[in-house]
All heavy atoms as a GROMACS GRO file, in nm:
protein
  599
    1MET      N    1  11.127   9.480   5.911
    1MET     CA    2  11.259   9.524   5.857
    1MET      C    3  11.291   9.663   5.922
    1MET      O    4  11.215   9.756   5.920
    1MET     CB    5  11.248   9.539   5.708
    1MET     CG    6  11.381   9.587   5.649
    1MET     SD    7  11.357   9.590   5.470
    1MET     CE    8  11.445   9.743   5.434
    2ALA      N    9  11.406   9.674   5.975
    2ALA     CA   10  11.447   9.800   6.044
    2ALA      C   11  11.505   9.902   5.933
    2ALA      O   12  11.562   9.856   5.840
    2ALA     CB   13  11.555   9.772   6.148
    3PHE      N   14  11.484  10.016   5.962
    3PHE     CA   15  11.534  10.121   5.870
    3PHE      C   16  11.686  10.134   5.895
    3PHE      O   17  11.732  10.107   6.006
    3PHE     CB   18  11.472  10.255   5.896
    3PHE     CG   19  11.324  10.256   5.865
    3PHE    CD1   20  11.230  10.258   5.958
    3PHE    CD2   21  11.287  10.264   5.730
    3PHE    CE1   22  11.097  10.257   5.924
    3PHE    CE2   23  11.153  10.263   5.694
    3PHE     CZ   24  11.055  10.260   5.799
    4ALA      N   25  11.761  10.166   5.790
    4ALA     CA   26  11.904  10.175   5.804
    4ALA      C   27  11.956  10.273   5.905
    4ALA      O   28  12.048  10.252   5.979
    4ALA     CB   29  11.972  10.201   5.663
    5TRP      N   30  11.885  10.393   5.910
    5TRP     CA   31  11.923  10.498   6.004
    5TRP      C   32  11.902  10.449   6.147
    5TRP      O   33  11.973  10.475   6.238
    5TRP     CB   34  11.851  10.622   5.977
    5TRP     CG   35  11.706  10.617   5.977
    5TRP    CD1   36  11.620  10.601   5.873
    5TRP    CD2   37  11.625  10.627   6.095
    5TRP    NE1   38  11.489  10.594   5.916
    5TRP    CE2   39  11.488  10.615   6.050
    5TRP    CE3   40  11.642  10.654   6.233
    5TRP    CZ2   41  11.381  10.623   6.129
    5TRP    CZ3   42  11.533  10.659   6.315
    5TRP    CH2   43  11.400  10.641   6.270
    6LYS      N   44  11.795  10.370   6.165
    6LYS     CA   45  11.760  10.321   6.298
    6LYS      C   46  11.861  10.215   6.337
    6LYS      O   47  11.904  10.207   6.455
    6LYS     CB   48  11.623  10.268   6.297
    6LYS     CG   49  11.556  10.250   6.437
    6LYS     CD   50  11.413  10.203   6.422
    6LYS     CE   51  11.325  10.286   6.509
    6LYS     NZ   52  11.192  10.246   6.509
    7ALA      N   53  11.892  10.126   6.246
    7ALA     CA   54  11.988  10.014   6.279
    7ALA      C   55  12.129  10.073   6.310
    7ALA      O   56  12.203  10.004   6.382
    7ALA     CB   57  11.999   9.918   6.161
    8SER      N   58  12.166  10.189   6.251
    8SER     CA   59  12.296  10.246   6.280
    8SER      C   60  12.300  10.326   6.416
    8SER      O   61  12.406  10.369   6.452
    8SER     CB   62  12.343  10.326   6.162
    8SER     OG   63  12.256  10.450   6.159
    9GLY      N   64  12.188  10.338   6.475
    9GLY     CA   65  12.178  10.409   6.606
    9GLY      C   66  12.156  10.556   6.594
    9GLY      O   67  12.169  10.630   6.690
   10MET      N   68  12.122  10.605   6.474
   10MET     CA   69  12.092  10.746   6.451
   10MET      C   70  11.949  10.776   6.489
   10MET      O   71  11.867  10.694   6.473
   10MET     CB   72  12.120  10.782   6.300
   10MET     CG   73  12.242  10.836   6.274
   10MET     SD   74  12.235  10.907   6.105
   10MET     CE   75  12.308  10.780   6.013
   11THR      N   76  11.921  10.905   6.523
   11THR     CA   77  11.791  10.948   6.535
   11THR      C   78  11.736  10.996   6.398
   11THR      O   79  11.817  11.016   6.307
   11THR     CB   80  11.776  11.067   6.630
   11THR    OG1   81  11.846  11.179   6.570
   11THR    CG2   82  11.836  11.035   6.770
   12TYR      N   83  11.611  11.001   6.382
   12TYR     CA   84  11.553  11.036   6.255
   12TYR      C   85  11.586  11.178   6.218
   12TYR      O   86  11.620  11.210   6.102
   12TYR     CB   87  11.397  11.017   6.258
   12TYR     CG   88  11.334  11.039   6.126
   12TYR    CD1   89  11.361  10.956   6.010
   12TYR    CD2   90  11.248  11.148   6.102
   12TYR    CE1   91  11.305  10.972   5.896
   12TYR    CE2   92  11.192  11.169   5.982
   12TYR     CZ   93  11.216  11.080   5.873
   12TYR     OH   94  11.163  11.103   5.751
   13ASN      N   95  11.589  11.269   6.313
   13ASN     CA   96  11.631  11.406   6.291
   13ASN      C   97  11.775  11.420   6.242
   13ASN      O   98  11.806  11.498   6.152
   13ASN     CB   99  11.612  11.493   6.414
   13ASN     CG  100  11.466  11.531   6.440
   13ASN    OD1  101  11.379  11.520   6.354
   13ASN    ND2  102  11.439  11.563   6.566
   14ARG      N  103  11.862  11.344   6.297
   14ARG     CA  104  12.003  11.341   6.255
   14ARG      C  105  12.014  11.285   6.112
   14ARG      O  106  12.092  11.342   6.037
   14ARG     CB  107  12.085  11.251   6.346
   14ARG     CG  108  12.230  11.248   6.320
   14ARG     CD  109  12.294  11.383   6.353
   14ARG     NE  110  12.437  11.380   6.326
   14ARG     CZ  111  12.504  11.468   6.260
   14ARG    NH1  112  12.445  11.587   6.237
   14ARG    NH2  113  12.628  11.456   6.228
   15TYR      N  114  11.942  11.175   6.082
   15TYR     CA  115  11.935  11.121   5.949
   15TYR      C  116  11.892  11.225   5.856
   15TYR      O  117  11.947  11.242   5.742
   15TYR     CB  118  11.844  11.001   5.950
   15TYR     CG  119  11.808  10.958   5.807
   15TYR    CD1  120  11.892  10.885   5.727
   15TYR    CD2  121  11.676  10.975   5.761
   15TYR    CE1  122  11.856  10.846   5.602
   15TYR    CE2  123  11.641  10.936   5.632
   15TYR     CZ  124  11.730  10.872   5.553
   15TYR     OH  125  11.700  10.835   5.432
   16LEU      N  126  11.785  11.301   5.880
   16LEU     CA  127  11.736  11.402   5.789
   16LEU      C  128  11.833  11.511   5.768
   16LEU      O  129  11.849  11.568   5.662
   16LEU     CB  130  11.599  11.465   5.844
   16LEU     CG  131  11.481  11.372   5.833
   16LEU    CD1  132  11.362  11.445   5.894
   16LEU    CD2  133  11.454  11.334   5.682
   17ALA      N  134  11.902  11.558   5.877
   17ALA     CA  135  12.003  11.662   5.863
   17ALA      C  136  12.117  11.617   5.770
   17ALA      O  137  12.169  11.691   5.693
   17ALA     CB  138  12.063  11.699   6.003
   18ILE      N  139  12.165  11.496   5.779
   18ILE     CA  140  12.265  11.440   5.697
   18ILE      C  141  12.221  11.432   5.551
   18ILE      O  142  12.297  11.471   5.461
   18ILE     CB  143  12.321  11.302   5.752
   18ILE    CG1  144  12.395  11.322   5.884
   18ILE    CG2  145  12.409  11.240   5.646
   18ILE    CD1  146  12.422  11.194   5.952
   19ALA      N  147  12.103  11.381   5.530
   19ALA     CA  148  12.051  11.372   5.398
   19ALA      C  149  12.035  11.507   5.333
   19ALA      O  150  12.064  11.524   5.214
   19ALA     CB  151  11.912  11.297   5.403
   20ALA      N  152  11.988  11.605   5.412
   20ALA     CA  153  11.969  11.744   5.354
   20ALA      C  154  12.106  11.800   5.318
   20ALA      O  155  12.117  11.866   5.216
   20ALA     CB  156  11.899  11.830   5.454
   21ARG      N  157  12.205  11.772   5.398
   21ARG     CA  158  12.337  11.832   5.377
   21ARG      C  159  12.395  11.764   5.248
   21ARG      O  160  12.457  11.837   5.166
   21ARG     CB  161  12.435  11.810   5.491
   21ARG     CG  162  12.565  11.876   5.477
   21ARG     CD  163  12.648  11.864   5.606
   21ARG     NE  164  12.672  11.730   5.642
   21ARG     CZ  165  12.660  11.680   5.762
   21ARG    NH1  166  12.628  11.762   5.863
   21ARG    NH2  167  12.686  11.554   5.791
   22VAL      N  168  12.375  11.633   5.228
   22VAL     CA  169  12.426  11.567   5.113
   22VAL      C  170  12.354  11.621   4.986
   22VAL      O  171  12.419  11.649   4.881
   22VAL     CB  172  12.404  11.413   5.120
   22VAL    CG1  173  12.421  11.345   4.986
   22VAL    CG2  174  12.486  11.361   5.223
   23VAL      N  175  12.229  11.638   4.995
   23VAL     CA  176  12.153  11.698   4.872
   23VAL      C  177  12.190  11.837   4.842
   23VAL      O  178  12.224  11.875   4.722
   23VAL     CB  179  11.999  11.697   4.896
   23VAL    CG1  180  11.924  11.774   4.793
   23VAL    CG2  181  11.948  11.550   4.906
   24ARG      N  182  12.214  11.924   4.949
   24ARG     CA  183  12.265  12.062   4.921
   24ARG      C  184  12.402  12.064   4.857
   24ARG      O  185  12.429  12.143   4.771
   24ARG     CB  186  12.264  12.139   5.051
   24ARG     CG  187  12.131  12.185   5.098
   24ARG     CD  188  12.138  12.291   5.208
   24ARG     NE  189  12.191  12.242   5.330
   24ARG     CZ  190  12.116  12.184   5.429
   24ARG    NH1  191  11.984  12.172   5.416
   24ARG    NH2  192  12.170  12.137   5.534
   25ARG      N  193  12.487  11.975   4.901
   25ARG     CA  194  12.626  11.969   4.850
   25ARG      C  195  12.627  11.918   4.707
   25ARG      O  196  12.726  11.943   4.630
   25ARG     CB  197  12.715  11.884   4.928
   25ARG     CG  198  12.746  11.950   5.065
   25ARG     CD  199  12.839  11.865   5.145
   25ARG     NE  200  12.875  11.931   5.270
   25ARG     CZ  201  12.945  11.881   5.368
   25ARG    NH1  202  12.994  11.753   5.356
   25ARG    NH2  203  12.976  11.942   5.477
   26SER      N  204  12.535  11.842   4.662
   26SER     CA  205  12.525  11.786   4.527
   26SER      C  206  12.473  11.888   4.424
   26SER      O  207  12.479  11.855   4.303
   26SER     CB  208  12.446  11.656   4.526
   26SER     OG  209  12.311  11.689   4.542
   27LEU      N  210  12.417  11.995   4.465
   27LEU     CA  211  12.362  12.098   4.376
   27LEU      C  212  12.468  12.177   4.298
   27LEU      O  213  12.583  12.182   4.352
   27LEU     CB  214  12.272  12.196   4.449
   27LEU     CG  215  12.146  12.132   4.514
   27LEU    CD1  216  12.079  12.233   4.600
   27LEU    CD2  217  12.053  12.079   4.414
   28LYS      N  218  12.428  12.242   4.191
   28LYS     CA  219  12.529  12.329   4.120
   28LYS      C  220  12.550  12.450   4.208
   28LYS      O  221  12.479  12.482   4.300
   28LYS     CB  222  12.466  12.369   3.986
   28LYS     CG  223  12.455  12.258   3.888
   28LYS     CD  224  12.412  12.306   3.755
   28LYS     CE  225  12.406  12.181   3.662
   28LYS     NZ  226  12.350  12.224   3.526
   29GLU      N  227  12.671  12.520   4.170
   29GLU     CA  228  12.714  12.631   4.266
   29GLU      C  229  12.606  12.734   4.304
   29GLU      O  230  12.595  12.761   4.422
   29GLU     CB  231  12.830  12.699   4.190
   29GLU     CG  232  12.901  12.794   4.277
   29GLU     CD  233  12.982  12.734   4.387
   29GLU    OE1  234  13.014  12.616   4.381
   29GLU    OE2  235  13.006  12.809   4.489
   30GLU      N  236  12.533  12.786   4.207
   30GLU     CA  237  12.439  12.896   4.241
   30GLU      C  238  12.328  12.846   4.329
   30GLU      O  239  12.301  12.906   4.436
   30GLU     CB  240  12.383  12.953   4.110
   30GLU     CG  241  12.297  13.074   4.139
   30GLU     CD  242  12.241  13.127   4.004
   30GLU    OE1  243  12.323  13.139   3.913
   30GLU    OE2  244  12.122  13.156   3.995
   31THR      N  245  12.269  12.736   4.296
   31THR     CA  246  12.157  12.684   4.377
   31THR      C  247  12.210  12.626   4.504
   31THR      O  248  12.136  12.630   4.605
   31THR     CB  249  12.081  12.579   4.300
   31THR    OG1  250  12.168  12.478   4.246
   31THR    CG2  251  12.002  12.637   4.185
   32ARG      N  252  12.330  12.575   4.504
   32ARG     CA  253  12.388  12.522   4.626
   32ARG      C  254  12.400  12.630   4.738
   32ARG      O  255  12.371  12.609   4.853
   32ARG     CB  256  12.521  12.457   4.601
   32ARG     CG  257  12.584  12.392   4.726
   32ARG     CD  258  12.723  12.335   4.694
   32ARG     NE  259  12.816  12.433   4.645
   32ARG     CZ  260  12.890  12.519   4.724
   32ARG    NH1  261  12.874  12.515   4.849
   32ARG    NH2  262  12.977  12.606   4.672
   33LEU      N  263  12.449  12.747   4.693
   33LEU     CA  264  12.464  12.857   4.793
   33LEU      C  265  12.333  12.904   4.848
   33LEU      O  266  12.321  12.928   4.969
   33LEU     CB  267  12.534  12.978   4.719
   33LEU     CG  268  12.684  12.950   4.684
   33LEU    CD1  269  12.737  13.066   4.601
   33LEU    CD2  270  12.769  12.922   4.801
   34GLN      N  271  12.234  12.910   4.762
   34GLN     CA  272  12.096  12.952   4.812
   34GLN      C  273  12.045  12.840   4.909
   34GLN      O  274  11.988  12.881   5.016
   34GLN     CB  275  12.002  12.962   4.695
   34GLN     CG  276  12.030  13.079   4.609
   34GLN     CD  277  11.946  13.082   4.485
   34GLN    OE1  278  11.868  12.986   4.457
   34GLN    NE2  279  11.955  13.185   4.404
   35ALA      N  280  12.067  12.719   4.882
   35ALA     CA  281  12.020  12.604   4.968
   35ALA      C  282  12.091  12.606   5.095
   35ALA      O  283  12.032  12.576   5.202
   35ALA     CB  284  12.028  12.474   4.893
   36GLU      N  285  12.222  12.633   5.096
   36GLU     CA  286  12.301  12.629   5.217
   36GLU      C  287  12.261  12.740   5.315
   36GLU      O  288  12.262  12.726   5.427
   36GLU     CB  289  12.453  12.634   5.183
   36GLU     CG  290  12.507  12.508   5.140
   36GLU     CD  291  12.658  12.520   5.108
   36GLU    OE1  292  12.710  12.628   5.118
   36GLU    OE2  293  12.716  12.410   5.072
   37LYS      N  294  12.219  12.856   5.260
   37LYS     CA  295  12.166  12.967   5.344
   37LYS      C  296  12.040  12.924   5.413
   37LYS      O  297  12.025  12.961   5.526
   37LYS     CB  298  12.150  13.084   5.254
   37LYS     CG  299  12.276  13.160   5.212
   37LYS     CD  300  12.252  13.278   5.129
   37LYS     CE  301  12.378  13.341   5.081
   37LYS     NZ  302  12.354  13.458   4.992
   38ARG      N  303  11.962  12.857   5.340
   38ARG     CA  304  11.833  12.804   5.404
   38ARG      C  305  11.860  12.705   5.512
   38ARG      O  306  11.782  12.688   5.607
   38ARG     CB  307  11.738  12.743   5.296
   38ARG     CG  308  11.669  12.848   5.211
   38ARG     CD  309  11.561  12.774   5.135
   38ARG     NE  310  11.618  12.670   5.050
   38ARG     CZ  311  11.645  12.679   4.914
   38ARG    NH1  312  11.630  12.793   4.858
   38ARG    NH2  313  11.688  12.573   4.852
   39GLY      N  314  11.971  12.633   5.498
   39GLY     CA  315  12.004  12.528   5.598
   39GLY      C  316  12.062  12.580   5.723
   39GLY      O  317  12.072  12.511   5.828
   40GLU      N  318  12.105  12.708   5.726
   40GLU     CA  319  12.167  12.768   5.847
   40GLU      C  320  12.056  12.809   5.950
   40GLU      O  321  11.945  12.843   5.907
   40GLU     CB  322  12.244  12.887   5.811
   40GLU     CG  323  12.369  12.866   5.724
   40GLU     CD  324  12.440  12.987   5.686
   40GLU    OE1  325  12.400  13.099   5.727
   40GLU    OE2  326  12.539  12.977   5.616
   41MET      N  327  12.088  12.791   6.072
   41MET     CA  328  11.996  12.827   6.178
   41MET      C  329  12.058  12.933   6.264
   41MET      O  330  12.175  12.934   6.292
   41MET     CB  331  11.962  12.705   6.257
   41MET     CG  332  11.878  12.606   6.189
   41MET     SD  333  11.825  12.484   6.311
   41MET     CE  334  11.766  12.358   6.202
   42ASP      N  335  11.968  13.025   6.311
   42ASP     CA  336  12.015  13.126   6.397
   42ASP      C  337  11.916  13.129   6.512
   42ASP      O  338  11.806  13.177   6.500
   42ASP     CB  339  12.017  13.263   6.323
   42ASP     CG  340  12.077  13.373   6.413
   42ASP    OD1  341  12.159  13.347   6.502
   42ASP    OD2  342  12.036  13.491   6.389
   43LEU      N  343  11.956  13.078   6.631
   43LEU     CA  344  11.865  13.075   6.747
   43LEU      C  345  11.883  13.207   6.827
   43LEU      O  346  11.997  13.244   6.853
   43LEU     CB  347  11.896  12.952   6.827
   43LEU     CG  348  11.868  12.824   6.761
   43LEU    CD1  349  11.907  12.705   6.853
   43LEU    CD2  350  11.727  12.807   6.717
   44ARG      N  351  11.771  13.259   6.865
   44ARG     CA  352  11.776  13.382   6.947
   44ARG      C  353  11.690  13.359   7.071
   44ARG      O  354  11.595  13.282   7.068
   44ARG     CB  355  11.728  13.503   6.873
   44ARG     CG  356  11.812  13.533   6.748
   44ARG     CD  357  11.767  13.667   6.697
   44ARG     NE  358  11.868  13.727   6.607
   44ARG     CZ  359  11.984  13.785   6.640
   44ARG    NH1  360  12.016  13.796   6.767
   44ARG    NH2  361  12.062  13.834   6.551
   45PHE      N  362  11.714  13.433   7.175
   45PHE     CA  363  11.637  13.423   7.301
   45PHE      C  364  11.627  13.562   7.358
   45PHE      O  365  11.709  13.651   7.327
   45PHE     CB  366  11.693  13.321   7.394
   45PHE     CG  367  11.815  13.366   7.465
   45PHE    CD1  368  11.806  13.429   7.591
   45PHE    CD2  369  11.937  13.361   7.412
   45PHE    CE1  370  11.919  13.468   7.661
   45PHE    CE2  371  12.052  13.405   7.471
   45PHE     CZ  372  12.046  13.456   7.594
   46ALA      N  373  11.526  13.582   7.444
   46ALA     CA  374  11.510  13.710   7.515
   46ALA      C  375  11.463  13.671   7.655
   46ALA      O  376  11.381  13.583   7.675
   46ALA     CB  377  11.409  13.792   7.443
   47LYS      N  378  11.508  13.745   7.756
   47LYS     CA  379  11.468  13.733   7.892
   47LYS      C  380  11.351  13.822   7.916
   47LYS      O  381  11.349  13.934   7.874
   47LYS     CB  382  11.582  13.766   7.981
   47LYS     CG  383  11.594  13.687   8.102
   47LYS     CD  384  11.725  13.726   8.180
   47LYS     CE  385  11.764  13.627   8.282
   47LYS     NZ  386  11.877  13.660   8.358
   48TRP      N  387  11.247  13.771   7.975
   48TRP     CA  388  11.133  13.843   8.008
   48TRP      C  389  11.126  13.881   8.158
   48TRP      O  390  11.151  13.790   8.240
   48TRP     CB  391  11.008  13.765   7.978
   48TRP     CG  392  10.982  13.754   7.834
   48TRP    CD1  393  11.044  13.668   7.738
   48TRP    CD2  394  10.881  13.823   7.756
   48TRP    NE1  395  10.997  13.685   7.616
   48TRP    CE2  396  10.896  13.783   7.621
   48TRP    CE3  397  10.784  13.914   7.784
   48TRP    CZ2  398  10.812  13.831   7.525
   48TRP    CZ3  399  10.701  13.961   7.684
   48TRP    CH2  400  10.714  13.926   7.554
   49GLN      N  401  11.111  14.005   8.185
   49GLN     CA  402  11.098  14.051   8.330
   49GLN      C  403  10.983  14.144   8.341
   49GLN      O  404  10.972  14.242   8.259
   49GLN     CB  405  11.233  14.124   8.370
   49GLN     CG  406  11.350  14.024   8.381
   49GLN     CD  407  11.475  14.092   8.421
   49GLN    OE1  408  11.492  14.215   8.404
   49GLN    NE2  409  11.569  14.019   8.481
   50ASN      N  410  10.900  14.124   8.441
   50ASN     CA  411  10.785  14.208   8.471
   50ASN      C  412  10.693  14.226   8.344
   50ASN      O  413  10.648  14.331   8.321
   50ASN     CB  414  10.830  14.342   8.522
   50ASN     CG  415  10.909  14.332   8.649
   50ASN    OD1  416  10.886  14.253   8.729
   50ASN    ND2  417  11.008  14.427   8.663
   51GLY      N  418  10.681  14.119   8.273
   51GLY     CA  419  10.588  14.119   8.160
   51GLY      C  420  10.644  14.186   8.033
   51GLY      O  421  10.570  14.206   7.945
   52LYS      N  422  10.773  14.226   8.036
   52LYS     CA  423  10.832  14.295   7.919
   52LYS      C  424  10.953  14.213   7.865
   52LYS      O  425  11.034  14.161   7.943
   52LYS     CB  426  10.884  14.434   7.960
   52LYS     CG  427  10.766  14.523   7.997
   52LYS     CD  428  10.805  14.662   8.010
   52LYS     CE  429  10.677  14.740   8.047
   52LYS     NZ  430  10.700  14.883   8.033
   53GLN      N  431  10.954  14.208   7.734
   53GLN     CA  432  11.058  14.131   7.671
   53GLN      C  433  11.192  14.210   7.672
   53GLN      O  434  11.193  14.330   7.643
   53GLN     CB  435  11.024  14.097   7.522
   53GLN     CG  436  11.130  14.025   7.451
   53GLN     CD  437  11.087  13.992   7.308
   53GLN    OE1  438  10.983  14.022   7.264
   53GLN    NE2  439  11.175  13.938   7.232
   54GLY      N  440  11.296  14.140   7.707
   54GLY     CA  441  11.430  14.210   7.709
   54GLY      C  442  11.492  14.206   7.569
   54GLY      O  443  11.425  14.173   7.470
   55GLU      N  444  11.623  14.231   7.563
   55GLU     CA  445  11.693  14.233   7.436
   55GLU      C  446  11.707  14.091   7.376
   55GLU      O  447  11.731  13.999   7.444
   55GLU     CB  448  11.830  14.296   7.463
   55GLU     CG  449  11.916  14.295   7.342
   55GLU     CD  450  12.064  14.342   7.378
   55GLU    OE1  451  12.088  14.375   7.497
   55GLU    OE2  452  12.150  14.336   7.291
   56ASN      N  453  11.686  14.081   7.243
   56ASN     CA  454  11.706  13.960   7.178
   56ASN      C  455  11.856  13.932   7.159
   56ASN      O  456  11.929  14.023   7.123
   56ASN     CB  457  11.647  13.960   7.032
   56ASN     CG  458  11.494  13.941   7.031
   56ASN    OD1  459  11.439  13.883   7.124
   56ASN    ND2  460  11.426  14.000   6.938
   57LYS      N  461  11.902  13.812   7.193
   57LYS     CA  462  12.038  13.775   7.194
   57LYS      C  463  12.054  13.649   7.110
   57LYS      O  464  11.971  13.564   7.110
   57LYS     CB  465  12.097  13.756   7.331
   57LYS     CG  466  12.095  13.883   7.417
   57LYS     CD  467  12.155  13.855   7.552
   57LYS     CE  468  12.146  13.976   7.643
   57LYS     NZ  469  12.199  13.945   7.773
   58ASN      N  470  12.168  13.641   7.041
   58ASN     CA  471  12.200  13.526   6.963
   58ASN      C  472  12.244  13.419   7.066
   58ASN      O  473  12.335  13.442   7.151
   58ASN     CB  474  12.318  13.547   6.866
   58ASN     CG  475  12.360  13.431   6.787
   58ASN    OD1  476  12.396  13.330   6.841
   58ASN    ND2  477  12.351  13.452   6.655
   59LEU      N  478  12.189  13.294   7.060
   59LEU     CA  479  12.214  13.189   7.157
   59LEU      C  480  12.358  13.145   7.152
   59LEU      O  481  12.416  13.128   7.250
   59LEU     CB  482  12.122  13.075   7.128
   59LEU     CG  483  12.134  12.958   7.230
   59LEU    CD1  484  12.090  13.009   7.370
   59LEU    CD2  485  12.035  12.842   7.184
   60ALA      N  486  12.417  13.129   7.034
   60ALA     CA  487  12.556  13.076   7.023
   60ALA      C  488  12.654  13.180   7.087
   60ALA      O  489  12.746  13.140   7.160
   60ALA     CB  490  12.590  13.049   6.875
   61THR      N  491  12.630  13.311   7.056
   61THR     CA  492  12.720  13.418   7.109
   61THR      C  493  12.706  13.422   7.263
   61THR      O  494  12.806  13.434   7.331
   61THR     CB  495  12.683  13.548   7.047
   61THR    OG1  496  12.689  13.537   6.907
   61THR    CG2  497  12.780  13.658   7.092
   62ALA      N  498  12.580  13.421   7.312
   62ALA     CA  499  12.565  13.430   7.456
   62ALA      C  500  12.615  13.306   7.526
   62ALA      O  501  12.680  13.317   7.637
   62ALA     CB  502  12.409  13.435   7.483
   63ASN      N  503  12.607  13.192   7.471
   63ASN     CA  504  12.662  13.070   7.527
   63ASN      C  505  12.817  13.078   7.527
   63ASN      O  506  12.873  13.040   7.634
   63ASN     CB  507  12.618  12.952   7.447
   63ASN     CG  508  12.650  12.817   7.519
   63ASN    OD1  509  12.646  12.810   7.642
   63ASN    ND2  510  12.666  12.717   7.442
   64ALA      N  511  12.876  13.120   7.422
   64ALA     CA  512  13.025  13.131   7.417
   64ALA      C  513  13.071  13.230   7.524
   64ALA      O  514  13.170  13.199   7.590
   64ALA     CB  515  13.070  13.176   7.278
   65SER      N  516  13.010  13.340   7.539
   65SER     CA  517  13.050  13.438   7.636
   65SER      C  518  13.032  13.390   7.778
   65SER      O  519  13.114  13.415   7.866
   65SER     CB  520  12.984  13.574   7.610
   65SER     OG  521  12.845  13.565   7.635
   66ALA      N  522  12.924  13.320   7.803
   66ALA     CA  523  12.899  13.259   7.930
   66ALA      C  524  13.002  13.155   7.968
   66ALA      O  525  13.052  13.148   8.081
   66ALA     CB  526  12.755  13.202   7.939
   67MET      N  527  13.046  13.077   7.874
   67MET     CA  528  13.142  12.976   7.888
   67MET      C  529  13.278  13.042   7.924
   67MET      O  530  13.347  12.993   8.008
   67MET     CB  531  13.161  12.884   7.771
   67MET     CG  532  13.034  12.798   7.748
   67MET     SD  533  13.014  12.668   7.866
   67MET     CE  534  13.131  12.553   7.805
   68ALA      N  535  13.316  13.149   7.851
   68ALA     CA  536  13.441  13.217   7.875
   68ALA      C  537  13.441  13.279   8.014
   68ALA      O  538  13.538  13.269   8.083
   68ALA     CB  539  13.460  13.322   7.764
   69GLU      N  540  13.325  13.338   8.046
   69GLU     CA  541  13.319  13.402   8.181
   69GLU      C  542  13.324  13.287   8.290
   69GLU      O  543  13.400  13.308   8.390
   69GLU     CB  544  13.187  13.472   8.197
   69GLU     CG  545  13.162  13.543   8.329
   69GLU     CD  546  13.023  13.614   8.330
   69GLU    OE1  547  12.990  13.680   8.229
   69GLU    OE2  548  12.958  13.605   8.440
   70HIS      N  549  13.267  13.181   8.273
   70HIS     CA  550  13.275  13.072   8.373
   70HIS      C  551  13.419  13.020   8.379
   70HIS      O  552  13.462  12.988   8.485
   70HIS     CB  553  13.182  12.958   8.330
   70HIS     CG  554  13.178  12.838   8.422
   70HIS    ND1  555  13.123  12.854   8.544
   70HIS    CD2  556  13.227  12.715   8.412
   70HIS    CE1  557  13.138  12.734   8.608
   70HIS    NE2  558  13.198  12.645   8.532
   71ALA      N  559  13.486  13.009   8.270
   71ALA     CA  560  13.624  12.958   8.269
   71ALA      C  561  13.718  13.060   8.339
   71ALA      O  562  13.806  13.032   8.418
   71ALA     CB  563  13.671  12.945   8.128
   72ASP      N  564  13.690  13.192   8.320
   72ASP     CA  565  13.765  13.295   8.387
   72ASP      C  566  13.752  13.285   8.542
   72ASP      O  567  13.843  13.303   8.616
   72ASP     CB  568  13.730  13.432   8.345
   72ASP     CG  569  13.777  13.460   8.196
   72ASP    OD1  570  13.874  13.383   8.154
   72ASP    OD2  571  13.734  13.554   8.139
   73GLN      N  572  13.628  13.265   8.587
   73GLN     CA  573  13.601  13.253   8.726
   73GLN      C  574  13.662  13.126   8.788
   73GLN      O  575  13.711  13.128   8.904
   73GLN     CB  576  13.446  13.241   8.757
   73GLN     CG  577  13.375  13.374   8.722
   73GLN     CD  578  13.222  13.361   8.741
   73GLN    OE1  579  13.177  13.252   8.772
   73GLN    NE2  580  13.153  13.471   8.731
   74GLY      N  581  13.674  13.021   8.714
   74GLY     CA  582  13.735  12.898   8.756
   74GLY      C  583  13.892  12.913   8.778
   74GLY      O  584  13.949  12.849   8.858
   75GLN      N  585  13.947  13.006   8.694
   75GLN     CA  586  14.093  13.025   8.707
   75GLN      C  587  14.134  13.116   8.816
   75GLN      O  588  14.246  13.111   8.869
   75GLN     CB  589  14.146  13.076   8.576
   75GLN     CG  590  14.142  12.982   8.463
   75GLN     CD  591  14.191  13.047   8.332
   75GLN    OE1  592  14.222  13.163   8.325
   75GLN    NE2  593  14.194  12.964   8.228
   76SER      N  594  14.040  13.196   8.861
   76SER     CA  595  14.069  13.296   8.974
   76SER      C  596  14.080  13.229   9.108
   76SER      O  597  14.026  13.139   9.139
   76SER     CB  598  13.960  13.402   8.975
   76SER     OG  599  13.955  13.475   8.857
   0.00000   0.00000   0.00000
């Protein structure tokens, strides 16, 4: 017997993310807010040069600025 998430073409990680979101949304207001904060992710990265770690940067912010810069270069 195939699992429902597998039969629908979802990955297990995607299935877990959806299930967790549904559970968090079903909680009462106070506990829901706490649970939603735990569900947020903040990815950071740092460039290493000559054995030293550079500045930590937010991945989403860095990606957005790189995309904007790339779009500006394409228009020139």
